[in-house]
C-alpha positions as a printed Julia matrix, in Angstrom:
224×3 Matrix{Float64}:
 -77.97  -77.62  50.39
 -73.66  -77.78  50.53
 -72.41  -74.73  51.88
 -70.25  -72.47  49.79
 -66.59  -73.49  49.88
 -64.7   -71.06  52.21
 -61.03  -70.16  51.2
 -57.92  -68.22  53.55
 -56.36  -66.58  50.39
 -57.18  -65.86  46.66
 -54.71  -66.31  43.95
 -55.37  -64.41  40.11
 -53.46  -64.65  36.77
 -53.48  -61.62  35.47
 -53.11  -61.11  31.59
 -55.91  -62.88  30.83
 -58.01  -63.66  33.94
 -58.43  -59.88  35.47
 -56.28  -57.78  32.66
 -57.81  -57.93  28.48
 -54.3   -57.24  28.26
 -53.41  -59.56  24.5
 -53.38  -56.47  21.99
 -51.04  -54.13  24.22
 -48.76  -57.82  24.56
 -49.03  -58.11  20.89
 -48.48  -54.87  19.93
 -45.08  -54.48  22.0
 -43.84  -58.11  20.34
 -44.29  -56.84  16.76
 -42.15  -53.23  18.0
 -39.54  -55.77  19.35
 -39.22  -58.03  16.72
 -38.93  -55.32  14.22
 -36.42  -53.93  15.94
 -34.95  -57.4   15.85
 -35.16  -57.84  12.53
 -37.52  -61.08  12.63
 -40.57  -61.26  10.07
 -43.62  -61.31  12.5
 -46.08  -64.43  11.77
 -49.36  -64.26  10.36
 -51.86  -63.99  13.28
 -48.99  -62.69  15.85
 -52.23  -62.61  18.48
 -52.77  -65.73  18.58
 -49.39  -66.38  20.45
 -50.16  -64.38  22.77
 -51.92  -67.13  25.33
 -49.79  -66.83  28.48
 -46.88  -68.48  27.67
 -44.01  -66.77  28.86
 -41.59  -64.37  26.85
 -39.26  -66.88  25.62
 -41.63  -69.55  24.88
 -43.78  -66.82  21.95
 -40.19  -65.87  20.78
 -38.9   -69.75  20.07
 -42.28  -70.06  18.46
 -41.72  -67.33  16.03
 -37.64  -67.38  15.51
 -36.9   -71.41  16.06
 -33.77  -70.81  15.33
 -32.68  -67.62  17.13
 -30.05  -68.16  19.46
 -29.59  -66.81  23.2
 -28.05  -63.57  22.07
 -30.81  -62.84  19.66
 -32.98  -63.51  21.85
 -31.95  -61.14  25.0
 -31.7   -58.47  22.41
 -35.77  -59.13  21.67
 -36.76  -59.2   25.34
 -35.16  -56.21  25.91
 -36.88  -54.34  23.09
 -40.24  -56.21  24.26
 -40.02  -54.87  27.89
 -39.08  -51.23  26.53
 -41.78  -50.99  24.0
 -44.27  -52.61  26.48
 -43.57  -50.03  28.9
 -42.89  -47.5   26.3
 -46.59  -47.65  25.07
 -48.1   -47.39  28.46
 -50.9   -50.07  28.57
 -53.3   -47.93  26.69
 -55.2   -51.01  25.14
 -55.4   -52.53  28.54
 -58.65  -52.88  30.04
 -60.12  -54.97  33.5
 -62.4   -57.46  32.05
 -66.12  -56.55  32.82
 -66.77  -57.8   36.64
 -63.69  -57.88  37.65
 -63.65  -54.59  39.68
 -66.94  -54.88  41.24
 -65.8   -58.56  42.28
 -62.81  -57.07  43.51
 -64.42  -54.33  45.55
 -67.05  -57.14  46.58
 -64.16  -59.85  48.03
 -62.47  -56.59  49.6
 -64.93  -55.75  51.65
 -65.71  -59.46  52.89
 -65.39  -59.82  56.61
 -63.17  -61.46  57.86
 -61.03  -60.32  54.6
 -59.75  -63.18  52.1
 -56.33  -61.96  51.26
 -55.98  -61.74  47.2
 -52.8   -61.76  45.35
 -51.65  -61.84  41.41
 -49.54  -64.89  40.3
 -47.9   -63.92  37.35
 -45.42  -64.95  34.5
 -44.98  -61.42  34.41
 -42.08  -59.61  36.07
 -43.67  -58.54  39.62
 -43.15  -54.6   38.96
 -44.45  -54.56  35.71
 -47.56  -56.15  37.17
 -47.76  -53.73  39.16
 -47.4   -50.98  37.26
 -50.5   -52.76  34.37
 -52.72  -53.18  38.23
 -51.97  -49.25  39.29
 -52.55  -48.36  35.91
 -55.79  -49.55  35.81
 -56.56  -48.74  39.58
 -56.61  -52.01  40.88
 -53.8   -52.38  42.54
 -54.93  -51.6   46.0
 -57.16  -54.57  45.79
 -54.09  -57.13  46.35
 -52.1   -58.14  49.17
 -49.66  -59.4   47.08
 -48.02  -58.96  43.09
 -46.05  -61.65  42.25
 -44.63  -62.46  39.36
 -41.75  -65.26  38.1
 -40.09  -63.27  35.49
 -36.35  -61.83  35.9
 -36.39  -64.61  38.42
 -34.97  -67.66  38.83
 -39.0   -69.65  39.77
 -39.71  -71.79  36.99
 -43.34  -70.01  35.42
 -46.62  -71.92  35.44
 -47.63  -74.48  35.41
 -44.86  -75.27  37.79
 -45.97  -74.86  41.18
 -42.99  -72.53  42.5
 -44.66  -68.82  42.38
 -47.98  -70.04  43.7
 -46.48  -71.66  46.7
 -44.38  -68.96  47.05
 -47.71  -66.39  47.19
 -49.08  -69.01  49.82
 -45.63  -68.8   52.55
 -45.39  -65.17  52.03
 -49.73  -64.84  52.78
 -48.83  -67.16  55.77
 -51.82  -69.74  54.14
 -51.3   -73.19  53.11
 -51.91  -74.01  49.67
 -54.6   -76.23  50.21
 -56.61  -73.1   51.52
 -56.35  -71.26  48.63
 -57.75  -70.65  45.4
 -55.76  -70.47  42.23
 -58.41  -68.75  39.52
 -56.59  -67.84  35.73
 -57.54  -68.39  32.11
 -55.32  -71.18  30.9
 -54.3   -74.56  31.66
 -50.59  -73.41  32.98
 -53.02  -72.14  35.39
 -55.68  -75.28  36.4
 -51.99  -77.41  36.0
 -50.09  -75.07  38.06
 -53.01  -74.8   40.83
 -53.48  -78.24  40.99
 -49.46  -79.18  41.83
 -49.54  -76.54  44.52
 -52.54  -78.42  46.16
 -55.5   -75.77  45.5
 -58.54  -76.21  44.34
 -58.52  -74.13  40.38
 -60.89  -71.9   38.68
 -60.69  -71.49  35.28
 -62.17  -68.39  33.35
 -63.39  -69.11  29.33
 -62.94  -65.57  28.59
 -59.7   -64.77  28.3
 -56.07  -66.27  26.21
 -56.82  -70.2   26.47
 -59.34  -72.34  24.63
 -62.16  -72.83  26.73
 -62.93  -76.58  25.73
 -59.45  -77.69  26.79
 -60.17  -75.81  30.32
 -63.23  -77.57  30.23
 -61.4   -81.03  29.96
 -58.94  -79.84  32.4
 -61.52  -80.16  35.22
 -60.89  -77.34  37.12
 -62.82  -77.36  40.7
 -64.84  -74.22  38.66
 -65.15  -73.07  35.84
 -66.32  -69.37  35.42
 -67.87  -67.56  31.8
 -68.28  -64.32  34.01
 -65.48  -63.06  36.67
 -68.3   -62.18  39.48
 -69.47  -65.87  39.05
 -66.46  -66.16  41.83
 -69.01  -64.77  44.4
 -71.49  -66.87  43.06
 -69.06  -69.53  44.23
 -68.58  -68.05  47.64
 -71.48  -67.98  48.47
 -71.17  -63.78  48.36
 -73.64  -61.11  47.04
 -72.23  -58.99  44.44
């Protein structure tokens, strides 16, 4: 029997991987669209698929200019924070899995790599009482780093942890996460319960496929 893989760090996407947050995001988008006088499309929730905010807005309002997007983005951030993440929860198995990983000795550093702004990601995790599990909580939003599927954020997080990307695992729920991890030289695990299409994720051939979050412990050979 093969020994379980070992990693020097595990990176996680946030929305759709750790947190079931799509409805809160969609609600903030809908309210922001109203503020900038753009009619929300039917099936708005389906557009919340892990894409950066500018791409979502471009899909909704393809003729909008930069000024309209800036107004929308500001309104979105205000509405998202004002709502207080009341509808966001951790997915089943996430807290117990993070507890088990945090208890490992030697401990594996854990990090979040998201398209959100870092401060907003930390706020969400603090509301969920989960921020303390992570050594780093980093986002590409509001920075010069390109969003996933570019590998830049993941490489930067690994650098900050002093871990070689080849010794790290990226866990996410979209093709963006799988491609970003692969481009960074990391191994990848795709969860099938998030925002991404599960068939597309499997077809992308990540190193591991997780139908439930706590299957990560099985992969690592950890007793949950």
